[in-house]
GUTORDREN-738345 format. One record per atom (N, C-alpha, C, O, CB): residue number from 1; residue in three letters; atom name; z, x, y. Coordinates in nm, 3 decimals, padded with zeros to 5 digits. Glycine has a CB too. Layout:
BEGIN
@k->NUM r->ala a->CA up->Z east->X north->Y $
...
***
This chain:
BEGIN
@k->1 r->unk a->N up->-02.034 east->03.905 north->10.987 $
@k->1 r->unk a->CA up->-01.913 east->03.827 north->10.986 $
@k->1 r->unk a->C up->-01.887 east->03.777 north->10.844 $
@k->1 r->unk a->O up->-01.979 east->03.734 north->10.775 $
@k->1 r->unk a->CB up->-01.922 east->03.708 north->11.086 $
@k->2 r->unk a->N up->-01.761 east->03.783 north->10.802 $
@k->2 r->unk a->CA up->-01.727 east->03.740 north->10.668 $
@k->2 r->unk a->C up->-01.689 east->03.592 north->10.667 $
@k->2 r->unk a->O up->-01.644 east->03.537 north->10.767 $
@k->2 r->unk a->CB up->-01.613 east->03.824 north->10.612 $
@k->3 r->unk a->N up->-01.709 east->03.532 north->10.552 $
@k->3 r->unk a->CA up->-01.675 east->03.391 north->10.534 $
@k->3 r->unk a->C up->-01.525 east->03.379 north->10.507 $
@k->3 r->unk a->O up->-01.472 east->03.457 north->10.427 $
@k->3 r->unk a->CB up->-01.758 east->03.328 north->10.419 $
@k->4 r->unk a->N up->-01.454 east->03.285 north->10.570 $
@k->4 r->unk a->CA up->-01.311 east->03.266 north->10.545 $
@k->4 r->unk a->C up->-01.285 east->03.227 north->10.399 $
@k->4 r->unk a->O up->-01.369 east->03.163 north->10.335 $
@k->4 r->unk a->CB up->-01.253 east->03.159 north->10.639 $
@k->5 r->unk a->N up->-01.170 east->03.266 north->10.348 $
@k->5 r->unk a->CA up->-01.132 east->03.233 north->10.211 $
@k->5 r->unk a->C up->-01.090 east->03.086 north->10.204 $
@k->5 r->unk a->O up->-01.003 east->03.042 north->10.278 $
@k->5 r->unk a->CB up->-01.017 east->03.325 north->10.161 $
@k->6 r->unk a->N up->-01.154 east->03.011 north->10.115 $
@k->6 r->unk a->CA up->-01.119 east->02.870 north->10.098 $
@k->6 r->unk a->C up->-01.014 east->02.856 north->09.988 $
@k->6 r->unk a->O up->-00.987 east->02.950 north->09.913 $
@k->6 r->unk a->CB up->-01.245 east->02.786 north->10.065 $
@k->7 r->unk a->N up->-00.955 east->02.738 north->09.980 $
@k->7 r->unk a->CA up->-00.857 east->02.710 north->09.875 $
@k->7 r->unk a->C up->-00.921 east->02.724 north->09.736 $
@k->7 r->unk a->O up->-00.858 east->02.777 north->09.644 $
@k->7 r->unk a->CB up->-00.797 east->02.569 north->09.892 $
@k->8 r->unk a->N up->-01.046 east->02.678 north->09.722 $
@k->8 r->unk a->CA up->-01.112 east->02.690 north->09.591 $
@k->8 r->unk a->C up->-01.142 east->02.836 north->09.559 $
@k->8 r->unk a->O up->-01.136 east->02.876 north->09.443 $
@k->8 r->unk a->CB up->-01.242 east->02.606 north->09.588 $
@k->9 r->unk a->N up->-01.175 east->02.917 north->09.661 $
@k->9 r->unk a->CA up->-01.195 east->03.061 north->09.639 $
@k->9 r->unk a->C up->-01.066 east->03.123 north->09.587 $
@k->9 r->unk a->O up->-01.068 east->03.197 north->09.489 $
@k->9 r->unk a->CB up->-01.240 east->03.131 north->09.770 $
@k->10 r->unk a->N up->-00.955 east->03.093 north->09.652 $
@k->10 r->unk a->CA up->-00.826 east->03.149 north->09.613 $
@k->10 r->unk a->C up->-00.788 east->03.106 north->09.472 $
@k->10 r->unk a->O up->-00.735 east->03.186 north->09.394 $
@k->10 r->unk a->CB up->-00.716 east->03.107 north->09.713 $
@k->11 r->unk a->N up->-00.815 east->02.982 north->09.438 $
@k->11 r->unk a->CA up->-00.785 east->02.931 north->09.305 $
@k->11 r->unk a->C up->-00.867 east->03.006 north->09.200 $
@k->11 r->unk a->O up->-00.816 east->03.044 north->09.095 $
@k->11 r->unk a->CB up->-00.813 east->02.780 north->09.297 $
@k->12 r->unk a->N up->-00.993 east->03.026 north->09.229 $
@k->12 r->unk a->CA up->-01.081 east->03.098 north->09.137 $
@k->12 r->unk a->C up->-01.034 east->03.242 north->09.118 $
@k->12 r->unk a->O up->-01.033 east->03.293 north->09.006 $
@k->12 r->unk a->CB up->-01.226 east->03.096 north->09.188 $
@k->13 r->unk a->N up->-00.996 east->03.307 north->09.228 $
@k->13 r->unk a->CA up->-00.946 east->03.445 north->09.222 $
@k->13 r->unk a->C up->-00.819 east->03.451 north->09.136 $
@k->13 r->unk a->O up->-00.808 east->03.538 north->09.050 $
@k->13 r->unk a->CB up->-00.917 east->03.498 north->09.364 $
@k->14 r->unk a->N up->-00.725 east->03.359 north->09.159 $
@k->14 r->unk a->CA up->-00.601 east->03.359 north->09.083 $
@k->14 r->unk a->C up->-00.629 east->03.338 north->08.934 $
@k->14 r->unk a->O up->-00.572 east->03.407 north->08.849 $
@k->14 r->unk a->CB up->-00.507 east->03.250 north->09.135 $
@k->15 r->unk a->N up->-00.716 east->03.244 north->08.903 $
@k->15 r->unk a->CA up->-00.748 east->03.216 north->08.763 $
@k->15 r->unk a->C up->-00.813 east->03.336 north->08.695 $
@k->15 r->unk a->O up->-00.776 east->03.372 north->08.584 $
@k->15 r->unk a->CB up->-00.841 east->03.095 north->08.755 $
@k->16 r->unk a->N up->-00.908 east->03.398 north->08.763 $
@k->16 r->unk a->CA up->-00.978 east->03.514 north->08.708 $
@k->16 r->unk a->C up->-00.881 east->03.630 north->08.687 $
@k->16 r->unk a->O up->-00.885 east->03.696 north->08.583 $
@k->16 r->unk a->CB up->-01.092 east->03.558 north->08.802 $
@k->17 r->unk a->N up->-00.793 east->03.654 north->08.784 $
@k->17 r->unk a->CA up->-00.696 east->03.762 north->08.773 $
@k->17 r->unk a->C up->-00.598 east->03.737 north->08.658 $
@k->17 r->unk a->O up->-00.565 east->03.828 north->08.583 $
@k->17 r->unk a->CB up->-00.621 east->03.780 north->08.905 $
@k->18 r->unk a->N up->-00.551 east->03.614 north->08.645 $
@k->18 r->unk a->CA up->-00.456 east->03.580 north->08.538 $
@k->18 r->unk a->C up->-00.520 east->03.595 north->08.400 $
@k->18 r->unk a->O up->-00.458 east->03.649 north->08.309 $
@k->18 r->unk a->CB up->-00.404 east->03.436 north->08.556 $
@k->19 r->unk a->N up->-00.644 east->03.548 north->08.386 $
@k->19 r->unk a->CA up->-00.714 east->03.558 north->08.258 $
@k->19 r->unk a->C up->-00.737 east->03.704 north->08.218 $
@k->19 r->unk a->O up->-00.742 east->03.737 north->08.099 $
@k->19 r->unk a->CB up->-00.848 east->03.483 north->08.264 $
@k->20 r->unk a->N up->-00.751 east->03.791 north->08.319 $
@k->20 r->unk a->CA up->-00.771 east->03.934 north->08.292 $
@k->20 r->unk a->C up->-00.637 east->04.007 north->08.278 $
@k->20 r->unk a->O up->-00.634 east->04.130 north->08.270 $
@k->20 r->unk a->CB up->-00.854 east->03.998 north->08.405 $
@k->21 r->unk a->N up->-00.527 east->03.933 north->08.276 $
@k->21 r->unk a->CA up->-00.391 east->03.986 north->08.261 $
@k->21 r->unk a->C up->-00.353 east->04.079 north->08.376 $
@k->21 r->unk a->O up->-00.278 east->04.175 north->08.357 $
@k->21 r->unk a->CB up->-00.379 east->04.061 north->08.130 $
@k->22 r->unk a->N up->-00.405 east->04.050 north->08.494 $
@k->22 r->unk a->CA up->-00.366 east->04.123 north->08.614 $
@k->22 r->unk a->C up->-00.249 east->04.051 north->08.680 $
@k->22 r->unk a->O up->-00.228 east->03.932 north->08.658 $
@k->22 r->unk a->CB up->-00.486 east->04.137 north->08.714 $
@k->23 r->unk a->N up->-00.174 east->04.124 north->08.760 $
@k->23 r->unk a->CA up->-00.060 east->04.067 north->08.832 $
@k->23 r->unk a->C up->-00.109 east->03.960 north->08.930 $
@k->23 r->unk a->O up->-00.204 east->03.982 north->09.005 $
@k->23 r->unk a->CB up->00.019 east->04.178 north->08.908 $
@k->24 r->unk a->N up->-00.045 east->03.845 north->08.928 $
@k->24 r->unk a->CA up->-00.076 east->03.738 north->09.023 $
@k->24 r->unk a->C up->00.048 east->03.701 north->09.105 $
@k->24 r->unk a->O up->00.052 east->03.598 north->09.171 $
@k->24 r->unk a->CB up->-00.131 east->03.614 north->08.950 $
@k->25 r->unk a->N up->00.150 east->03.786 north->09.099 $
@k->25 r->unk a->CA up->00.274 east->03.760 north->09.170 $
@k->25 r->unk a->C up->00.267 east->03.803 north->09.315 $
@k->25 r->unk a->O up->00.161 east->03.834 north->09.369 $
@k->25 r->unk a->CB up->00.388 east->03.830 north->09.103 $
@k->26 r->unk a->N up->00.384 east->03.804 north->09.377 $
@k->26 r->unk a->CA up->00.397 east->03.837 north->09.518 $
@k->26 r->unk a->C up->00.333 east->03.973 north->09.549 $
@k->26 r->unk a->O up->00.359 east->04.072 north->09.481 $
@k->26 r->unk a->CB up->00.545 east->03.838 north->09.559 $
@k->27 r->unk a->N up->00.251 east->03.976 north->09.652 $
@k->27 r->unk a->CA up->00.187 east->04.100 north->09.696 $
@k->27 r->unk a->C up->00.058 east->04.133 north->09.623 $
@k->27 r->unk a->O up->-00.011 east->04.229 north->09.661 $
@k->27 r->unk a->CB up->00.282 east->04.212 north->09.680 $
@k->28 r->unk a->N up->00.022 east->04.057 north->09.519 $
@k->28 r->unk a->CA up->-00.100 east->04.084 north->09.443 $
@k->28 r->unk a->C up->-00.223 east->04.038 north->09.522 $
@k->28 r->unk a->O up->-00.211 east->03.967 north->09.622 $
@k->28 r->unk a->CB up->-00.095 east->04.014 north->09.305 $
@k->29 r->unk a->N up->-00.338 east->04.079 north->09.475 $
@k->29 r->unk a->CA up->-00.463 east->04.037 north->09.538 $
@k->29 r->unk a->C up->-00.475 east->03.885 north->09.537 $
@k->29 r->unk a->O up->-00.515 east->03.825 north->09.637 $
@k->29 r->unk a->CB up->-00.584 east->04.100 north->09.466 $
@k->30 r->unk a->N up->-00.441 east->03.822 north->09.424 $
@k->30 r->unk a->CA up->-00.448 east->03.676 north->09.415 $
@k->30 r->unk a->C up->-00.354 east->03.609 north->09.515 $
@k->30 r->unk a->O up->-00.388 east->03.508 north->09.576 $
@k->30 r->unk a->CB up->-00.416 east->03.629 north->09.272 $
@k->31 r->unk a->N up->-00.235 east->03.667 north->09.530 $
@k->31 r->unk a->CA up->-00.137 east->03.614 north->09.624 $
@k->31 r->unk a->C up->-00.187 east->03.626 north->09.768 $
@k->31 r->unk a->O up->-00.172 east->03.533 north->09.848 $
@k->31 r->unk a->CB up->-00.004 east->03.686 north->09.608 $
@k->32 r->unk a->N up->-00.245 east->03.739 north->09.801 $
@k->32 r->unk a->CA up->-00.298 east->03.759 north->09.936 $
@k->32 r->unk a->C up->-00.415 east->03.666 north->09.964 $
@k->32 r->unk a->O up->-00.431 east->03.618 north->10.077 $
@k->32 r->unk a->CB up->-00.341 east->03.904 north->09.957 $
@k->33 r->unk a->N up->-00.498 east->03.641 north->09.863 $
@k->33 r->unk a->CA up->-00.610 east->03.547 north->09.879 $
@k->33 r->unk a->C up->-00.557 east->03.406 north->09.904 $
@k->33 r->unk a->O up->-00.611 east->03.334 north->09.989 $
@k->33 r->unk a->CB up->-00.701 east->03.548 north->09.754 $
@k->34 r->unk a->N up->-00.452 east->03.366 north->09.830 $
@k->34 r->unk a->CA up->-00.392 east->03.234 north->09.850 $
@k->34 r->unk a->C up->-00.335 east->03.221 north->09.990 $
@k->34 r->unk a->O up->-00.351 east->03.118 north->10.055 $
@k->34 r->unk a->CB up->-00.282 east->03.208 north->09.746 $
@k->35 r->unk a->N up->-00.269 east->03.326 north->10.037 $
@k->35 r->unk a->CA up->-00.212 east->03.325 north->10.171 $
@k->35 r->unk a->C up->-00.321 east->03.312 north->10.277 $
@k->35 r->unk a->O up->-00.306 east->03.236 north->10.373 $
@k->35 r->unk a->CB up->-00.131 east->03.453 north->10.195 $
@k->36 r->unk a->N up->-00.430 east->03.385 north->10.259 $
@k->36 r->unk a->CA up->-00.542 east->03.377 north->10.354 $
@k->36 r->unk a->C up->-00.601 east->03.236 north->10.355 $
@k->36 r->unk a->O up->-00.633 east->03.183 north->10.462 $
@k->36 r->unk a->CB up->-00.651 east->03.480 north->10.318 $
@k->37 r->unk a->N up->-00.615 east->03.176 north->10.238 $
@k->37 r->unk a->CA up->-00.670 east->03.039 north->10.230 $
@k->37 r->unk a->C up->-00.576 east->02.939 north->10.296 $
@k->37 r->unk a->O up->-00.620 east->02.847 north->10.364 $
@k->37 r->unk a->CB up->-00.694 east->03.000 north->10.083 $
@k->38 r->unk a->N up->-00.445 east->02.958 north->10.276 $
@k->38 r->unk a->CA up->-00.348 east->02.869 north->10.340 $
@k->38 r->unk a->C up->-00.354 east->02.882 north->10.492 $
@k->38 r->unk a->O up->-00.350 east->02.781 north->10.563 $
@k->38 r->unk a->CB up->-00.205 east->02.900 north->10.291 $
@k->39 r->unk a->N up->-00.364 east->03.004 north->10.542 $
@k->39 r->unk a->CA up->-00.375 east->03.025 north->10.688 $
@k->39 r->unk a->C up->-00.502 east->02.961 north->10.742 $
@k->39 r->unk a->O up->-00.501 east->02.900 north->10.849 $
@k->39 r->unk a->CB up->-00.372 east->03.176 north->10.723 $
@k->40 r->unk a->N up->-00.612 east->02.976 north->10.668 $
@k->40 r->unk a->CA up->-00.740 east->02.918 north->10.711 $
@k->40 r->unk a->C up->-00.731 east->02.765 north->10.714 $
@k->40 r->unk a->O up->-00.776 east->02.702 north->10.809 $
@k->40 r->unk a->CB up->-00.853 east->02.963 north->10.617 $
@k->41 r->unk a->N up->-00.673 east->02.707 north->10.609 $
@k->41 r->unk a->CA up->-00.660 east->02.561 north->10.604 $
@k->41 r->unk a->C up->-00.571 east->02.510 north->10.717 $
@k->41 r->unk a->O up->-00.599 east->02.407 north->10.778 $
@k->41 r->unk a->CB up->-00.602 east->02.517 north->10.467 $
@k->42 r->unk a->N up->-00.463 east->02.583 north->10.745 $
@k->42 r->unk a->CA up->-00.371 east->02.544 north->10.853 $
@k->42 r->unk a->C up->-00.442 east->02.553 north->10.989 $
@k->42 r->unk a->O up->-00.429 east->02.464 north->11.073 $
@k->42 r->unk a->CB up->-00.244 east->02.634 north->10.853 $
@k->43 r->unk a->N up->-00.517 east->02.660 north->11.008 $
@k->43 r->unk a->CA up->-00.590 east->02.677 north->11.134 $
@k->43 r->unk a->C up->-00.693 east->02.566 north->11.152 $
@k->43 r->unk a->O up->-00.711 east->02.514 north->11.262 $
@k->43 r->unk a->CB up->-00.659 east->02.815 north->11.140 $
@k->44 r->unk a->N up->-00.760 east->02.529 north->11.043 $
@k->44 r->unk a->CA up->-00.859 east->02.421 north->11.049 $
@k->44 r->unk a->C up->-00.793 east->02.288 north->11.081 $
@k->44 r->unk a->O up->-00.847 east->02.209 north->11.158 $
@k->44 r->unk a->CB up->-00.935 east->02.412 north->10.917 $
@k->45 r->unk a->N up->-00.675 east->02.263 north->11.021 $
@k->45 r->unk a->CA up->-00.608 east->02.136 north->11.048 $
@k->45 r->unk a->C up->-00.556 east->02.131 north->11.191 $
@k->45 r->unk a->O up->-00.552 east->02.024 north->11.251 $
@k->45 r->unk a->CB up->-00.492 east->02.114 north->10.950 $
@k->46 r->unk a->N up->-00.518 east->02.244 north->11.246 $
@k->46 r->unk a->CA up->-00.472 east->02.249 north->11.384 $
@k->46 r->unk a->C up->-00.586 east->02.214 north->11.480 $
@k->46 r->unk a->O up->-00.566 east->02.142 north->11.578 $
@k->46 r->unk a->CB up->-00.415 east->02.389 north->11.418 $
@k->47 r->unk a->N up->-00.705 east->02.263 north->11.450 $
@k->47 r->unk a->CA up->-00.820 east->02.236 north->11.535 $
@k->47 r->unk a->C up->-00.863 east->02.090 north->11.527 $
@k->47 r->unk a->O up->-00.902 east->02.032 north->11.628 $
@k->47 r->unk a->CB up->-00.936 east->02.325 north->11.496 $
@k->48 r->unk a->N up->-00.856 east->02.029 north->11.409 $
@k->48 r->unk a->CA up->-00.902 east->01.891 north->11.394 $
@k->48 r->unk a->C up->-00.800 east->01.790 north->11.444 $
@k->48 r->unk a->O up->-00.834 east->01.673 north->11.464 $
@k->48 r->unk a->CB up->-00.933 east->01.864 north->11.249 $
@k->49 r->unk a->N up->-00.676 east->01.833 north->11.465 $
@k->49 r->unk a->CA up->-00.572 east->01.742 north->11.512 $
@k->49 r->unk a->C up->-00.530 east->01.772 north->11.656 $
@k->49 r->unk a->O up->-00.418 east->01.739 north->11.695 $
@k->49 r->unk a->CB up->-00.452 east->01.750 north->11.421 $
@k->50 r->unk a->N up->-00.617 east->01.832 north->11.732 $
@k->50 r->unk a->CA up->-00.590 east->01.864 north->11.873 $
@k->50 r->unk a->C up->-00.459 east->01.941 north->11.893 $
@k->50 r->unk a->O up->-00.388 east->01.918 north->11.990 $
@k->50 r->unk a->CB up->-00.586 east->01.736 north->11.953 $
@k->51 r->unk a->N up->-00.430 east->02.031 north->11.800 $
@k->51 r->unk a->CA up->-00.314 east->02.116 north->11.815 $
@k->51 r->unk a->C up->-00.182 east->02.056 north->11.774 $
@k->51 r->unk a->O up->-00.078 east->02.120 north->11.790 $
@k->51 r->unk a->CB up->-00.304 east->02.158 north->11.953 $
@k->52 r->unk a->N up->-00.181 east->01.934 north->11.722 $
@k->52 r->unk a->CA up->-00.055 east->01.873 north->11.681 $
@k->52 r->unk a->C up->-00.029 east->01.887 north->11.533 $
@k->52 r->unk a->O up->00.081 east->01.854 north->11.488 $
@k->52 r->unk a->CB up->-00.054 east->01.729 north->11.718 $
@k->53 r->unk a->N up->-00.124 east->01.935 north->11.455 $
@k->53 r->unk a->CA up->-00.102 east->01.953 north->11.311 $
@k->53 r->unk a->C up->-00.102 east->01.821 north->11.237 $
@k->53 r->unk a->O up->-00.086 east->01.714 north->11.296 $
@k->53 r->unk a->CB up->00.028 east->02.026 north->11.287 $
@k->54 r->unk a->N up->-00.119 east->01.830 north->11.108 $
@k->54 r->unk a->CA up->-00.124 east->01.710 north->11.025 $
@k->54 r->unk a->C up->00.013 east->01.643 north->11.021 $
@k->54 r->unk a->O up->00.111 east->01.707 north->10.982 $
@k->54 r->unk a->CB up->-00.171 east->01.744 north->10.882 $
@k->55 r->unk a->N up->00.022 east->01.519 north->11.059 $
@k->55 r->unk a->CA up->00.145 east->01.443 north->11.051 $
@k->55 r->unk a->C up->00.248 east->01.478 north->11.157 $
@k->55 r->unk a->O up->00.361 east->01.430 north->11.150 $
@k->55 r->unk a->CB up->00.204 east->01.462 north->10.919 $
@k->56 r->unk a->N up->00.212 east->01.558 north->11.254 $
@k->56 r->unk a->CA up->00.310 east->01.598 north->11.357 $
@k->56 r->unk a->C up->00.341 east->01.480 north->11.448 $
@k->56 r->unk a->O up->00.256 east->01.395 north->11.473 $
@k->56 r->unk a->CB up->00.256 east->01.718 north->11.440 $
@k->57 r->unk a->N up->00.463 east->01.478 north->11.495 $
@k->57 r->unk a->CA up->00.504 east->01.374 north->11.590 $
@k->57 r->unk a->C up->00.513 east->01.436 north->11.728 $
@k->57 r->unk a->O up->00.548 east->01.553 north->11.743 $
@k->57 r->unk a->CB up->00.640 east->01.311 north->11.549 $
@k->58 r->unk a->N up->00.481 east->01.357 north->11.828 $
@k->58 r->unk a->CA up->00.485 east->01.407 north->11.965 $
@k->58 r->unk a->C up->00.610 east->01.361 north->12.040 $
@k->58 r->unk a->O up->00.627 east->01.394 north->12.157 $
@k->58 r->unk a->CB up->00.362 east->01.364 north->12.039 $
@k->59 r->unk a->N up->00.697 east->01.283 north->11.972 $
@k->59 r->unk a->CA up->00.817 east->01.232 north->12.039 $
@k->59 r->unk a->C up->00.941 east->01.317 north->12.013 $
@k->59 r->unk a->O up->01.051 east->01.278 north->12.051 $
@k->59 r->unk a->CB up->00.843 east->01.090 north->11.995 $
@k->60 r->unk a->N up->00.923 east->01.434 north->11.949 $
@k->60 r->unk a->CA up->01.035 east->01.524 north->11.926 $
@k->60 r->unk a->C up->01.120 east->01.489 north->11.806 $
@k->60 r->unk a->O up->01.217 east->01.560 north->11.777 $
@k->60 r->unk a->CB up->01.119 east->01.526 north->12.045 $
@k->61 r->unk a->N up->01.087 east->01.382 north->11.733 $
@k->61 r->unk a->CA up->01.165 east->01.342 north->11.616 $
@k->61 r->unk a->C up->01.108 east->01.408 north->11.491 $
@k->61 r->unk a->O up->00.988 east->01.429 north->11.480 $
@k->61 r->unk a->CB up->01.166 east->01.190 north->11.601 $
@k->62 r->unk a->N up->01.195 east->01.440 north->11.396 $
@k->62 r->unk a->CA up->01.153 east->01.499 north->11.269 $
@k->62 r->unk a->C up->01.090 east->01.392 north->11.182 $
@k->62 r->unk a->O up->01.123 east->01.274 north->11.193 $
@k->62 r->unk a->CB up->01.273 east->01.565 north->11.197 $
@k->63 r->unk a->N up->01.000 east->01.434 north->11.094 $
@k->63 r->unk a->CA up->00.939 east->01.341 north->10.999 $
@k->63 r->unk a->C up->01.033 east->01.316 north->10.882 $
@k->63 r->unk a->O up->01.113 east->01.404 north->10.848 $
@k->63 r->unk a->CB up->00.804 east->01.396 north->10.949 $
@k->64 r->unk a->N up->01.025 east->01.200 north->10.822 $
@k->64 r->unk a->CA up->01.097 east->01.170 north->10.699 $
@k->64 r->unk a->C up->01.247 east->01.157 north->10.715 $
@k->64 r->unk a->O up->01.320 east->01.186 north->10.620 $
@k->64 r->unk a->CB up->01.069 east->01.273 north->10.600 $
@k->65 r->unk a->N up->01.296 east->01.115 north->10.828 $
@k->65 r->unk a->CA up->01.439 east->01.107 north->10.850 $
@k->65 r->unk a->C up->01.510 east->01.001 north->10.768 $
@k->65 r->unk a->O up->01.632 east->01.007 north->10.755 $
@k->65 r->unk a->CB up->01.463 east->01.081 north->10.992 $
@k->66 r->unk a->N up->01.437 east->00.904 north->10.712 $
@k->66 r->unk a->CA up->01.501 east->00.797 north->10.637 $
@k->66 r->unk a->C up->01.494 east->00.816 north->10.487 $
@k->66 r->unk a->O up->01.521 east->00.722 north->10.412 $
@k->66 r->unk a->CB up->01.440 east->00.665 north->10.673 $
@k->67 r->unk a->N up->01.458 east->00.934 north->10.441 $
@k->67 r->unk a->CA up->01.447 east->00.957 north->10.297 $
@k->67 r->unk a->C up->01.585 east->00.967 north->10.235 $
@k->67 r->unk a->O up->01.677 east->01.026 north->10.293 $
@k->67 r->unk a->CB up->01.365 east->01.083 north->10.269 $
@k->68 r->unk a->N up->01.598 east->00.910 north->10.117 $
@k->68 r->unk a->CA up->01.723 east->00.922 north->10.044 $
@k->68 r->unk a->C up->01.728 east->01.056 north->09.974 $
@k->68 r->unk a->O up->01.627 east->01.101 north->09.920 $
@k->68 r->unk a->CB up->01.740 east->00.806 north->09.942 $
@k->69 r->unk a->N up->01.843 east->01.119 north->09.974 $
@k->69 r->unk a->CA up->01.857 east->01.248 north->09.907 $
@k->69 r->unk a->C up->01.901 east->01.230 north->09.763 $
@k->69 r->unk a->O up->01.926 east->01.329 north->09.695 $
@k->69 r->unk a->CB up->01.957 east->01.336 north->09.981 $
@k->70 r->unk a->N up->01.910 east->01.107 north->09.714 $
@k->70 r->unk a->CA up->01.951 east->01.084 north->09.577 $
@k->70 r->unk a->C up->02.096 east->01.120 north->09.553 $
@k->70 r->unk a->O up->02.134 east->01.151 north->09.440 $
@k->70 r->unk a->CB up->01.863 east->01.163 north->09.484 $
@k->71 r->unk a->N up->02.178 east->01.115 north->09.658 $
@k->71 r->unk a->CA up->02.319 east->01.144 north->09.643 $
@k->71 r->unk a->C up->02.352 east->01.292 north->09.655 $
@k->71 r->unk a->O up->02.469 east->01.329 north->09.653 $
@k->71 r->unk a->CB up->02.367 east->01.094 north->09.513 $
@k->72 r->unk a->N up->02.252 east->01.375 north->09.667 $
@k->72 r->unk a->CA up->02.275 east->01.518 north->09.679 $
@k->72 r->unk a->C up->02.232 east->01.565 north->09.816 $
@k->72 r->unk a->O up->02.136 east->01.512 north->09.874 $
@k->72 r->unk a->CB up->02.201 east->01.595 north->09.568 $
@k->73 r->unk a->N up->02.300 east->01.661 north->09.867 $
@k->73 r->unk a->CA up->02.259 east->01.724 north->09.992 $
@k->73 r->unk a->C up->02.240 east->01.871 north->09.963 $
@k->73 r->unk a->O up->02.298 east->01.922 north->09.867 $
@k->73 r->unk a->CB up->02.364 east->01.702 north->10.106 $
@k->74 r->unk a->N up->02.161 east->01.941 north->10.043 $
@k->74 r->unk a->CA up->02.140 east->02.084 north->10.018 $
@k->74 r->unk a->C up->02.271 east->02.162 north->10.011 $
@k->74 r->unk a->O up->02.277 east->02.261 north->09.938 $
@k->74 r->unk a->CB up->02.053 east->02.142 north->10.125 $
@k->75 r->unk a->N up->02.375 east->02.122 north->10.084 $
@k->75 r->unk a->CA up->02.501 east->02.196 north->10.081 $
@k->75 r->unk a->C up->02.582 east->02.169 north->09.955 $
@k->75 r->unk a->O up->02.676 east->02.242 north->09.926 $
@k->75 r->unk a->CB up->02.582 east->02.162 north->10.203 $
@k->76 r->unk a->N up->02.548 east->02.063 north->09.880 $
@k->76 r->unk a->CA up->02.624 east->02.034 north->09.758 $
@k->76 r->unk a->C up->02.565 east->02.105 north->09.638 $
@k->76 r->unk a->O up->02.615 east->02.087 north->09.526 $
@k->76 r->unk a->CB up->02.627 east->01.884 north->09.733 $
@k->77 r->unk a->N up->02.461 east->02.185 north->09.657 $
@k->77 r->unk a->CA up->02.400 east->02.258 north->09.547 $
@k->77 r->unk a->C up->02.292 east->02.176 north->09.480 $
@k->77 r->unk a->O up->02.291 east->02.053 north->09.489 $
@k->77 r->unk a->CB up->02.505 east->02.299 north->09.445 $
@k->78 r->unk a->N up->02.203 east->02.243 north->09.415 $
@k->78 r->unk a->CA up->02.095 east->02.174 north->09.345 $
@k->78 r->unk a->C up->01.983 east->02.136 north->09.440 $
@k->78 r->unk a->O up->01.998 east->02.141 north->09.562 $
@k->78 r->unk a->CB up->02.148 east->02.050 north->09.275 $
@k->79 r->unk a->N up->01.875 east->02.098 north->09.383 $
@k->79 r->unk a->CA up->01.758 east->02.056 north->09.461 $
@k->79 r->unk a->C up->01.780 east->01.913 north->09.507 $
@k->79 r->unk a->O up->01.825 east->01.830 north->09.429 $
@k->79 r->unk a->CB up->01.627 east->02.068 north->09.377 $
@k->80 r->unk a->N up->01.749 east->01.882 north->09.633 $
@k->80 r->unk a->CA up->01.777 east->01.748 north->09.685 $
@k->80 r->unk a->C up->01.699 east->01.636 north->09.617 $
@k->80 r->unk a->O up->01.734 east->01.519 north->09.632 $
@k->80 r->unk a->CB up->01.749 east->01.745 north->09.830 $
@k->81 r->unk a->N up->01.592 east->01.669 north->09.542 $
@k->81 r->unk a->CA up->01.514 east->01.564 north->09.478 $
@k->81 r->unk a->C up->01.534 east->01.560 north->09.327 $
@k->81 r->unk a->O up->01.461 east->01.489 north->09.258 $
@k->81 r->unk a->CB up->01.367 east->01.583 north->09.509 $
@k->82 r->unk a->N up->01.630 east->01.634 north->09.275 $
@k->82 r->unk a->CA up->01.658 east->01.628 north->09.133 $
@k->82 r->unk a->C up->01.749 east->01.510 north->09.104 $
@k->82 r->unk a->O up->01.839 east->01.478 north->09.182 $
@k->82 r->unk a->CB up->01.722 east->01.760 north->09.083 $
@k->83 r->unk a->N up->01.724 east->01.445 north->08.993 $
@k->83 r->unk a->CA up->01.806 east->01.332 north->08.952 $
@k->83 r->unk a->C up->01.872 east->01.367 north->08.820 $
@k->83 r->unk a->O up->01.805 east->01.414 north->08.728 $
@k->83 r->unk a->CB up->01.721 east->01.202 north->08.939 $
@k->84 r->unk a->N up->02.001 east->01.346 north->08.810 $
@k->84 r->unk a->CA up->02.070 east->01.375 north->08.685 $
@k->84 r->unk a->C up->02.060 east->01.256 north->08.592 $
@k->84 r->unk a->O up->02.050 east->01.141 north->08.637 $
@k->84 r->unk a->CB up->02.218 east->01.411 north->08.711 $
@k->85 r->unk a->N up->02.062 east->01.284 north->08.460 $
@k->85 r->unk a->CA up->02.051 east->01.175 north->08.363 $
@k->85 r->unk a->C up->02.180 east->01.148 north->08.293 $
@k->85 r->unk a->O up->02.186 east->01.059 north->08.208 $
@k->85 r->unk a->CB up->01.946 east->01.205 north->08.263 $
***
């Protein structure tokens, strides 16, 4: 049986690949390692939270409903958390 890829494993793989001037973009080995680590971390968090996931609500309401968008909405263009100067 193989050991699951951890976040630190994926980070090390990405760093090593980048330093060797290998592709670290979409579809690369480093990218696939990161994806595997993310899936493993998500699966672990699901198990430790009795299937509700980290920060999940059981009352059907979305999280963060009272956050200010800084005057911007996704439909008005731009990132909702960018602030103009």
